[in-house]
N, C-alpha and C positions, 0 to 999 in steps of 0.2 A: 358606499358609505358617504353620508353627508359630512363634509369636513367642518361645517360650522356647528356640528353637534357632536364633536368628539368628546368622550367622557373625560372628566377631570382627572381620572386615574392615569391617563396617558400623559404624565407629567415628566417623563424622561425622554429627552431628545438625543439621538445618536447621530452625529453628523459624519457622514462617510464621503469625503470630497471626491473620491475616484469613482463614485457610482454614476449611473447614467443620468442624462439631463432630466428625464421625466421624474426620477426619484428626487433630484435636487429641487425641482419645481414644487413637488409635493411638500418637501421639507420647508420651503419658503412660505407656502400657503399655510402650513401648519403653524409656523412661527408667527405669521401675521395675525392669525386668529387667536392663538393660544399663548402669546408671550406671558401673560399674567399668570398662567397656570403652571408654567415650566419650573420645576424645582431642581432637575438634574440635567446637565449637559455633558456628554462625552464626545470628544473629538477623536476620530480614528484617522490615522495616516495624515497626509499633508492637507493643506487648506488654502483657499484663495484669499484669505484675510477676512475672517468673519468679524463683523462689527457688532459688539455686544452692547456697549454703552449702558444706559439704564433701562433697557427694554425688558428686563426680566426681574420684576420686583419681588418675585417669590423664590428666586434661585437660591439654593442652599449648597449644592454640590457641583463642582466643576472638575472634570477629569480629562487629561489629554496626554498623549505620548509624543515626545519631541523627536521629529525626524529632520534630516538635513533639508528636505524639500519644503518644510513648513515655513511660511513667510514670517518676516519680522512683525508684520502688522497683527497676525493672529496671536502671537505671543504677547505683544505689547498691549493689546486690548484687554488682557486679563486684569490689568491694573484698574480698570473701571468697575470690576466686580467686587467692590469693597465691602459688600454685605454678606458674601458667601461664608458659610461656616465650615465647609469641607472642601479641600483641594487635593487632588491626586495627580502627581506628575511623575512620569517615567521617561527614560531616554532610550532611543534605539541607536546604540553605539555602532552597530554594523553599518548604518548609513552615515552617522556623524563622523566616524573615523575615516571613512572613505572620502567623504566630501568636506573635510575640514577646510574652512575658509573664513575670511573676515566676517562674512554674514552669519555663520554659525557662532563665531566668537561673540558677535554682537548680541545674539539671542541669549547666550549664556550670561553675559554681563548684564543684560536687561533683567534676567531672572533675579539678580541681587536686588535691584531697585523695585521690581514688581512685588516680590514676596513680602518685603518689609511694610508694604502699605495695606496688606490684608489682615488688619488687626482684629477682625471679628472671627477669624478662624478658630475652630475648636478641634478640628481634625486635619492633620497634614500628613500626606504620604509623599515621600521623595524616594522613589525606587529606582535603582540603577542610575543614579545621577552623578556619581563620582563627586560628591559634595566637597567643596573647598572651604578653607577657613573663612574666606571672604563671604561665602554664601551663608555659613553658619552664623557669622556676626550679624548678617542682615536679618536673621530670624528672631533676634532678641526682642523686638516689639510684640511678638506673638505670645504674650504672656497668658492668654486665655486657653491655650491648647490643653485638651483633655486626652487626645490620642495622637501619637507620633510614630510613624513608620519609616525607618531608615534602612529597609531591607536592601541587600545587594549593592552596597556603596563602597566595597573594598576597604572598609575601616579596619585598620590593624590595631587601633587602640582608641580609647575615649580620651582624646588629648585635652589640654587645658581649655582650649576654645570651646570645644563641644561640651565639656563638663560645665563651663561657665554658662552656656546657653541653657543646659538642662537645669541648672540651679535656680533659674528664674521661673521655671514652669511649675509653680506651686499648685496648679489645678490638675496637673497631669495624672491620669489614671492608668493609661496603657502605653507601653513602650515596646516597639518591635525592632530589635537589632539583629535579626536572624540573617543568615547567609552573608556573613562578613568574614573577616580574618582575625577576630579577637582571640587572644590567647589568655587573657586575664580580665577580671571584672574590676574596674576602677572608675571613679567619677560619677557614681550613681548614688552616693550616700545622702545627697540632699533631697532625694525623691521619696520623702517619708510618706506621702499619700498615695504612692503607686500601688495599684491592686493587680495589674497584669503585666508580666514581663516575658518577652520571647527572646531567648539567646540561642536558639537552635542553629545547628549547622555552622558552627564556628570552630575554633581550635582550642577551646577552654580546657585548662588542666587543673584549675583551682577556682574556689568560690568565695574567697575571703572578703570580697567587696560587697557581698549581699547582706551581711549580718544586720544592717541598720534598716532594712526595708520591711519593717514589722507589719505593714498593711497589706503585703502581698497575699492574694488568695489564689492566683494562677501563675505558675512558673514553668516555662518550657525550656529545658536544658538538653533536649535530644540532639543526637548526632554531634557530640563533642569528643573530648579525650579524657573525660573525668573517670577517676577510679575511687574517689572518696566523696562522701557527703558532708565533709567538714565545711562549716560555714552556713549550713542550712538549719541548724538546731534552734536558732532564735526566731525563725519564721513560723511562728506557731499559729498564724491565721490561715496558712495554706490549706486549700481544699482540693486543688488539682495540681499534681506534680508529674512532669514527664521527664524521665531520666533514660529513655530508650536510646539505643545506639551509642552506648558509651563503653567503658572498660571496667565496670563494677564487678568484683568477684564476690561481694557479699552485700547484704542490705542493711548493714549496721550504720548507725548515725542518724536514723530516721525516727527513732522512738519518741521524740518529743513532739512530733508533728501529728498530734492526736485528732486534729480536725480534718485530716485528709479523707476525702471521699473517693478520689481517683488517683491511682498510682500506676505509672507505666514504667516497668523495668525490663521491657522486652529487648532482645538483641544486645545483651551484655555478655559477661563471662561468669555469671552466677554459678557457684557450686553449692550454695545453700541459701535458704531464705529465712534464717533465724533473725530475730530482731524486729519482727513486725507485729508481735503480740499486742502491743499497746495501741495499734491503729484500728480500734474497734469501730470507727465510723466508716471504714472503707466499704464502698459498694461496687468498686471496679478495681481489679488488680490484674495486670498483664505481666507475666513472667515467661512468655513464649520466647523461643529462639535463644535459649541459654543452654548450659551444659548440665542441667539438673538431673540427678538420678532418682531423686525422691522429693516429694513435697509434703511429707508427713508432718512437718513442723507447722503446717497451715491448718491443722485440724481445729484450732481455736477460732477460726472464722465461721 
């Protein structure tokens, strides 16, 4: 293949620093020729300190996983990518915990300064980052965010600092708080424009903090400790609701959600499915893995 004729579709570059020298040289050649076409860069594993600068005028997405071996220069150079609209950052704590050192601490501190400069971001993923209050405070300039993913951050609550940050995200449409340690829903009342919310795989026992999110169309509450749908009745714009993997013994409390097209109640403790007659827009209903002896009450569907 002629490298000076690579198609423009090849606009995603995956940098794998531990690959052989020949592959790295191909990557360098590819970069030299097609900097202007690159829209996505993903860095895998450690790196020799990639220099980004303003070489990628079309770059929109940057993703990398923070390892102990990653150089300070690699992380620091992200601050030059001020035009990117999507950033994905995750941490490999298996290596970071084993190799905790002033150098690793320096990179974590650098994250606070770097993220605050990326004001063009519309999508931000901070997965497994053990986010601190200092880091959350640094995110406040990112008021244009439309998508925020805080999966696997060991969050036990939405504290005042995090709630304050969320309150400035007036454009936010999707929020992912799955795989944390949340036991209740608080601090989300300001997100009146939110259309998608993922709270799966937490320890939720109640839903009283969701009643003001009237724009929600997709809500994932799977794999929690919920036994009641109290708090959902006002969410009348919902079209997709996932309640699987909880402790529901009945389907009561959902009758007002008449716009639902998808409802997942699998893997609960249902002994009846009465209360769904008003959900005439449903096109998908999952009630598998329950203790149901009969589903005769579903004859109206």
